[in-house]
C-alpha positions as CSV (number, residue, x, y, z in Angstrom):
1,X,-9.7,7.1,-23.5
2,X,-9.4,10.8,-22.9
3,X,-6.5,10.9,-20.4
4,X,-3.1,9.5,-19.9
5,X,-3.8,6.3,-18.0
6,X,-1.6,4.0,-15.9
7,X,-2.6,0.5,-17.0
8,X,-1.4,-2.9,-15.6
9,X,-1.3,-5.9,-18.0
10,X,-1.2,-9.5,-17.2
11,X,0.7,-11.7,-19.5
12,X,-0.1,-15.4,-20.1
13,X,2.9,-16.2,-17.9
14,X,1.3,-14.4,-15.0
15,X,3.7,-11.5,-15.1
16,X,2.2,-8.0,-14.6
17,X,3.5,-5.2,-16.6
18,X,2.7,-1.5,-16.2
19,X,2.2,0.7,-19.3
20,X,1.5,4.4,-19.5
21,X,-1.1,4.9,-22.2
22,X,-1.8,8.2,-24.0
23,X,-5.3,9.3,-25.0
24,X,-6.4,6.8,-27.7
25,X,-4.7,3.9,-26.1
26,X,-1.2,3.8,-27.5
27,X,1.5,3.4,-24.9
28,X,4.1,6.2,-24.2
29,X,7.3,4.6,-25.6
30,X,9.7,6.7,-23.4
31,X,7.8,5.9,-20.3
32,X,8.0,2.2,-21.1
33,X,11.7,2.5,-21.3
34,X,11.9,4.3,-18.0
35,X,9.7,1.7,-16.2
36,X,11.7,-1.1,-17.7
37,X,14.7,0.1,-15.6
38,X,12.7,-0.7,-12.5
39,X,11.8,-4.2,-13.8
40,X,15.5,-5.0,-14.4
41,X,16.2,-4.0,-10.8
42,X,13.9,-6.5,-9.6
43,X,11.1,-4.3,-8.2
44,X,7.7,-5.6,-7.4
45,X,4.9,-5.2,-9.9
46,X,2.7,-3.1,-7.7
47,X,5.7,-0.7,-6.9
48,X,6.4,-0.3,-10.5
49,X,2.7,0.4,-11.2
50,X,2.9,3.2,-8.5
51,X,5.6,4.7,-10.5
52,X,3.6,4.5,-13.6
53,X,0.7,6.2,-11.8
54,X,3.1,9.1,-10.9
55,X,4.1,9.4,-14.6
56,X,0.3,9.5,-15.6
57,X,-0.1,12.5,-13.2
58,X,2.8,14.4,-14.8
59,X,1.7,13.7,-18.4
60,X,-1.9,14.7,-17.6
61,X,-1.0,18.0,-16.2
62,X,1.4,18.8,-19.0
63,X,-1.2,17.7,-21.6
64,X,-3.6,20.1,-19.9
65,X,-1.0,22.9,-20.2
66,X,-0.6,22.0,-24.0
67,X,3.0,20.8,-23.4
68,X,4.3,17.8,-25.5
69,X,7.2,16.7,-23.3
70,X,9.0,14.8,-26.1
71,X,8.6,17.7,-28.6
72,X,9.8,20.3,-26.0
73,X,13.0,18.4,-25.2
74,X,13.6,17.8,-29.0
75,X,13.6,21.5,-29.3
76,X,16.5,21.6,-26.6
77,X,14.0,23.3,-24.2
78,X,13.3,21.9,-20.8
79,X,10.2,22.6,-18.7
80,X,9.7,26.2,-17.3
81,X,9.5,26.9,-13.6
82,X,5.6,27.5,-13.7
83,X,5.3,24.1,-15.4
84,X,7.3,22.4,-12.9
85,X,5.3,24.1,-10.1
86,X,2.2,22.8,-11.8
87,X,3.5,19.3,-11.5
88,X,4.2,20.0,-7.7
89,X,0.7,21.0,-7.2
90,X,-0.8,18.0,-9.1
91,X,0.8,15.4,-6.9
92,X,-0.8,16.6,-3.7
93,X,-4.2,14.9,-4.6
94,X,-5.5,11.5,-4.6
95,X,-5.6,10.3,-8.2
96,X,-8.0,7.5,-8.0
97,X,-9.0,7.9,-11.6
98,X,-5.5,7.2,-12.8
99,X,-5.6,3.5,-12.1
100,X,-8.0,1.6,-14.4
101,X,-8.9,-1.9,-14.6
102,X,-5.9,-3.8,-15.8
103,X,-6.3,-5.8,-19.0
104,X,-5.3,-9.4,-19.9
105,X,-2.7,-10.0,-22.6
106,X,-1.3,-13.0,-24.5
107,X,2.4,-12.2,-25.4
108,X,1.8,-8.7,-26.4
109,X,0.2,-5.5,-25.0
110,X,-3.5,-5.1,-25.4
111,X,-4.7,-1.6,-26.5
112,X,-8.2,-1.9,-25.5
113,X,-9.6,1.5,-24.7
114,X,-10.6,2.1,-21.0
115,X,-12.7,4.9,-20.0
116,X,-11.8,6.2,-16.6
117,X,-14.2,7.7,-14.1
118,X,-14.6,11.5,-14.3
119,X,-12.1,13.1,-12.0
120,X,-13.6,15.2,-9.2
121,X,-12.9,18.9,-9.0
122,X,-9.7,19.8,-7.1
123,X,-11.8,21.4,-4.3
124,X,-13.4,18.1,-3.6
125,X,-10.3,15.8,-3.9
126,X,-8.6,14.7,-0.7
127,X,-4.9,15.3,-0.3
128,X,-2.4,12.6,0.1
129,X,0.2,12.7,2.8
130,X,3.6,14.4,2.4
131,X,5.4,11.1,2.1
132,X,3.3,10.1,-0.9
133,X,3.7,13.6,-2.4
134,X,7.5,13.4,-2.0
135,X,7.8,9.9,-3.7
136,X,5.7,11.0,-6.7
137,X,7.9,14.0,-7.2
138,X,11.1,12.0,-7.0
139,X,9.8,9.6,-9.7
140,X,8.7,12.4,-11.9
141,X,12.1,14.2,-11.4
142,X,13.9,10.9,-12.3
143,X,11.7,10.4,-15.2
144,X,12.3,13.9,-16.5
145,X,16.0,13.4,-16.2
146,X,15.9,10.1,-18.0
147,X,13.8,11.5,-20.8
148,X,16.1,14.7,-21.3
149,X,19.1,12.3,-21.5
150,X,17.3,10.0,-23.9
151,X,16.6,12.9,-26.2
152,X,20.0,14.6,-25.8
153,X,21.6,11.6,-27.4
154,X,19.7,12.4,-30.6
155,X,20.5,16.1,-30.8
156,X,23.4,17.9,-32.3
157,X,26.2,18.7,-29.7
158,X,25.4,22.3,-29.1
159,X,21.7,21.6,-28.6
160,X,22.3,18.6,-26.4
161,X,24.7,20.7,-24.2
162,X,22.0,23.4,-24.0
163,X,19.3,20.9,-22.9
164,X,21.6,19.3,-20.5
165,X,22.5,22.6,-18.8
166,X,18.9,23.7,-18.5
167,X,17.8,20.4,-17.3
168,X,20.4,20.1,-14.6
169,X,19.6,23.7,-13.4
170,X,15.8,23.3,-13.3
171,X,15.8,19.7,-11.9
172,X,18.2,20.8,-9.1
173,X,15.6,23.5,-8.1
174,X,12.7,21.1,-8.6
175,X,14.2,18.4,-6.3
176,X,15.2,21.0,-3.6
177,X,11.5,21.7,-3.2
178,X,10.3,18.2,-2.8
179,X,8.8,18.0,0.7
180,X,11.1,16.7,3.4
181,X,9.4,13.8,5.3
182,X,10.6,14.3,8.9
183,X,11.1,11.3,11.2
184,X,10.5,13.9,14.0
185,X,6.8,14.3,13.1
186,X,5.4,11.7,15.4
187,X,2.4,13.5,16.8
188,X,-0.8,12.3,15.0
189,X,1.1,9.4,13.3
190,X,-0.9,6.1,12.9
191,X,-1.2,3.9,15.9
192,X,-2.9,0.7,16.7
193,X,-6.3,0.2,18.5
194,X,-6.4,0.5,22.3
195,X,-7.6,-2.5,24.2
196,X,-11.1,-0.9,24.5
197,X,-11.2,-0.2,20.7
198,X,-10.1,-3.6,19.8
199,X,-12.8,-5.1,22.0
200,X,-15.4,-2.9,20.4
201,X,-14.2,-3.9,16.9
202,X,-14.5,-7.6,17.7
203,X,-18.0,-7.2,19.1
204,X,-19.2,-5.2,16.1
205,X,-18.0,-7.6,13.5
206,X,-19.1,-10.7,15.2
207,X,-21.6,-12.5,12.9
208,X,-24.4,-12.3,15.6
209,X,-23.7,-8.7,16.5
210,X,-26.6,-6.2,15.7
211,X,-23.7,-3.7,14.8
212,X,-22.5,-6.0,12.0
213,X,-23.2,-3.9,9.0
214,X,-23.5,-6.8,6.4
215,X,-26.7,-8.5,5.6
216,X,-25.6,-11.8,3.9
217,X,-24.5,-14.5,6.3
218,X,-21.4,-15.6,4.3
219,X,-20.2,-11.9,4.1
220,X,-20.8,-11.4,7.9
221,X,-18.8,-14.5,8.9
222,X,-16.1,-14.0,6.3
223,X,-15.4,-10.4,7.3
224,X,-15.4,-11.3,11.0
225,X,-12.8,-14.1,10.3
226,X,-10.6,-11.7,8.3
227,X,-10.6,-9.2,11.2
228,X,-9.7,-12.0,13.6
229,X,-6.8,-13.0,11.4
230,X,-5.6,-9.6,11.0
231,X,-5.6,-9.2,14.9
232,X,-4.1,-12.7,15.4
233,X,-1.1,-12.4,13.1
234,X,-0.5,-8.7,12.1
235,X,-0.1,-9.7,8.5
236,X,-0.5,-7.3,5.7
237,X,-3.6,-7.0,3.5
238,X,-1.8,-8.4,0.6
239,X,-0.6,-11.4,2.6
240,X,-4.2,-12.2,3.9
241,X,-5.7,-12.0,0.4
242,X,-2.8,-14.3,-0.9
243,X,-3.3,-17.1,1.6
244,X,-4.3,-20.4,0.0
245,X,-6.1,-23.4,1.3
246,X,-2.9,-25.3,1.0
247,X,-1.1,-22.9,3.3
248,X,-3.1,-24.1,6.2
249,X,-1.6,-26.9,8.3
250,X,-4.5,-28.4,10.2
251,X,-2.5,-31.0,12.2
252,X,0.2,-28.5,13.1
253,X,-2.1,-25.5,13.6
254,X,0.1,-23.5,11.5
255,X,-0.3,-21.0,8.6
256,X,2.3,-20.4,5.9
257,X,2.7,-16.9,4.5
258,X,4.5,-17.2,1.3
259,X,5.8,-15.0,-1.6
260,X,4.1,-15.7,-4.9
261,X,4.8,-13.0,-7.4
262,X,3.3,-13.2,-10.8
263,X,1.2,-16.3,-10.2
264,X,-0.4,-17.5,-13.4
265,X,-3.5,-18.9,-11.7
266,X,-4.3,-15.6,-9.9
267,X,-6.9,-13.9,-12.0
268,X,-7.3,-10.7,-9.9
269,X,-6.5,-7.4,-11.8
270,X,-4.2,-6.3,-9.0
271,X,-2.3,-9.2,-7.6
272,X,-1.8,-9.2,-3.8
273,X,1.7,-9.9,-2.6
274,X,3.7,-10.7,0.5
275,X,6.3,-7.9,0.7
276,X,8.3,-9.5,3.6
277,X,10.0,-12.8,3.9
278,X,8.3,-16.2,3.8
279,X,7.3,-17.4,7.3
280,X,5.2,-20.0,9.1
281,X,2.8,-18.8,11.8
282,X,1.4,-20.8,14.6
283,X,-2.2,-20.3,15.3
284,X,-4.4,-21.1,18.2
285,X,-6.5,-24.2,17.6
286,X,-9.6,-22.1,18.0
287,X,-8.6,-19.9,15.1
288,X,-7.6,-23.0,13.0
289,X,-11.0,-24.4,13.7
290,X,-13.0,-21.3,12.5
291,X,-10.8,-21.1,9.4
292,X,-11.5,-24.7,8.4
293,X,-15.2,-24.3,9.2
294,X,-15.2,-21.3,6.8
295,X,-13.4,-23.2,4.1
296,X,-15.3,-26.5,4.3
297,X,-18.8,-25.0,5.0
298,X,-19.2,-21.4,4.0
299,X,-16.8,-21.2,1.3
300,X,-17.6,-24.7,-0.1
301,X,-21.3,-23.7,-0.5
302,X,-20.3,-21.3,-3.2
303,X,-19.8,-23.6,-6.2
304,X,-17.8,-21.1,-8.3
305,X,-15.2,-20.7,-5.4
306,X,-14.1,-24.4,-5.6
307,X,-12.0,-23.8,-8.6
308,X,-9.8,-21.0,-6.8
309,X,-7.1,-21.8,-4.2
310,X,-7.4,-18.6,-2.2
311,X,-9.0,-18.8,1.3
312,X,-10.9,-15.5,1.2
313,X,-13.3,-15.1,-1.8
314,X,-16.2,-12.8,-2.6
315,X,-19.8,-14.0,-2.5
316,X,-19.6,-14.7,-6.2
317,X,-16.7,-17.1,-5.7
318,X,-14.1,-14.9,-7.1
319,X,-10.8,-14.4,-5.0
320,X,-11.4,-11.3,-2.8
321,X,-9.8,-8.0,-4.0
322,X,-7.9,-5.3,-2.2
323,X,-10.7,-2.7,-2.9
324,X,-13.2,-5.0,-1.2
325,X,-11.2,-5.1,2.0
326,X,-10.8,-1.3,1.8
327,X,-14.6,-1.1,1.5
328,X,-15.1,-3.4,4.4
329,X,-13.3,-1.1,6.8
330,X,-15.0,2.0,5.3
331,X,-18.3,0.4,6.0
332,X,-17.2,-0.5,9.6
333,X,-16.2,3.1,10.3
334,X,-19.6,4.4,9.2
335,X,-21.7,2.1,11.4
336,X,-19.6,1.8,14.5
337,X,-19.1,5.6,15.4
338,X,-16.7,4.8,18.3
339,X,-14.0,3.2,16.1
340,X,-11.1,5.3,14.9
341,X,-11.9,7.3,11.7
342,X,-8.7,6.1,10.2
343,X,-9.4,2.5,10.7
344,X,-7.9,0.4,8.0
345,X,-6.3,-3.1,7.7
346,X,-2.9,-1.5,8.4
347,X,-4.1,-0.3,11.7
348,X,-4.7,-4.0,12.5
349,X,-1.0,-4.4,11.8
350,X,-0.2,-1.7,14.2
351,X,-2.6,-3.1,16.8
352,X,-0.8,-6.6,16.7
353,X,2.6,-5.1,17.2
354,X,1.4,-3.1,20.2
355,X,-0.2,-6.1,21.8
356,X,3.0,-8.1,21.0
357,X,5.1,-5.5,23.0
358,X,2.7,-5.7,25.9
359,X,3.0,-9.4,26.0
360,X,6.8,-9.2,25.7
361,X,7.0,-6.8,28.7
362,X,4.7,-9.2,30.8
363,X,7.1,-12.1,29.9
364,X,10.1,-10.1,30.9
365,X,11.7,-10.4,27.5
366,X,14.9,-8.5,26.8
367,X,14.8,-5.8,24.0
368,X,17.0,-8.0,21.9
369,X,14.8,-11.1,22.4
370,X,11.7,-9.1,21.6
371,X,13.2,-7.6,18.4
372,X,14.3,-11.0,17.2
373,X,10.9,-12.6,18.0
374,X,8.9,-9.9,16.3
375,X,11.0,-9.8,13.3
376,X,10.6,-13.6,12.9
377,X,6.8,-13.2,13.2
378,X,6.5,-10.3,10.8
379,X,8.9,-11.6,8.1
380,X,11.4,-8.8,8.6
381,X,15.1,-9.1,8.5
382,X,16.9,-10.0,11.7
383,X,18.4,-6.5,12.2
384,X,15.3,-4.7,11.0
385,X,14.1,-1.6,12.9
386,X,10.7,-1.5,11.1
387,X,9.0,-2.3,14.4
388,X,9.6,1.4,15.5
389,X,7.0,2.3,13.0
390,X,4.4,-0.1,14.5
391,X,4.9,0.5,18.3
392,X,4.3,4.2,18.7
393,X,1.6,3.9,21.3
394,X,3.4,1.3,23.4
395,X,6.7,3.3,23.3
396,X,4.9,6.5,24.1
397,X,3.1,4.8,27.0
398,X,6.5,3.5,28.4
399,X,7.9,6.9,28.1
400,X,5.1,8.5,30.0
401,X,5.2,6.1,32.7
402,X,9.1,6.7,33.2
403,X,8.6,10.5,33.0
404,X,5.9,10.3,35.7
405,X,8.2,8.3,38.0
406,X,11.0,10.8,37.6
407,X,8.5,13.6,38.3
408,X,7.3,11.8,41.5
409,X,10.7,11.7,42.8
410,X,11.2,15.4,42.0
411,X,7.9,16.1,43.7
412,X,9.1,14.4,46.9
413,X,12.2,16.6,46.9
414,X,10.0,19.8,46.4
415,X,7.8,18.8,49.2
416,X,10.7,18.4,51.5
417,X,12.0,21.9,50.5
418,X,8.7,23.6,51.5
């Protein structure tokens, strides 16, 4: 291992723990203490790993600048303005090489070396959005504050005060430069598929379609079914990958979406999870029918898959990973040029919410009834306003229609004045 790496370790109990490892494989003790504050607050394992990855970015950059963070603080000196600026620049880019393949552990941390992929030059790396940059910087700032307080407790009073004053001053300036993510920046924000795009997608992924990019029959049918489930339910990628055969109620035509953190029998390196509330969704008989056919015919034909409870598996029988779903949409974007370039599983979620709004309008539902029904279907709290994120296209369309009606009335008055 030649870099600081964010590693996720699975214990025998099924719990996932994130550890920041230094070059050579040993964990960074201070980072472990910091991450433990998130565990005690009950944050999800994947969220904590995101924090760990942000710390890996910081340690990598400081290591490249020949800065030993702990030694620096022990000398009662904080990071300089250029060093903090370097951290601000580093968080702008995708850091795919930070996340390695997590390791298995018994009751202790495994220190097996992991060799990450060679990072791409900065000129070739895609930038992340401002929201991601801002969250990384906030976690790094909190970590620097935590570490400086941790070290100050071991220093003589005069040095502790000196480090405290310098840390407060520099961190205040650092936090002031964290990008502000404005709620006003809606132009270009992610929206769902239009009716035409949705139809084109369904046609392209149908198992018998010449546009279907996959060769193996099992993969063609499985990927088509996943797209159908995404569009039919609006569930998240992690929720779909966490579905188990026992969640399907054949007689009631229902599908349970359940929270299962740290399941011992889930062998995937990065465990998919349900972020929202448990819920039971009612599915059309036709969708239940194709789901059962997939389970009882296509999936059953893969002998290795029979020992796993997950509905969606790879062609080798192992439960499907998040990276496989991401790759699926990447391949779709390549072979179907008239699909949006930003097509992802999350766009399916936006699409479901927009279709839901259209149906609610057609049924004449009040805004309160629509919100309550949507929140129940998506697993959100009763008073949640999360839907506003997913209904931009529909809201904009209604706004344009109202605006044009107002302009038509104004136009009539203008004509009378001619």
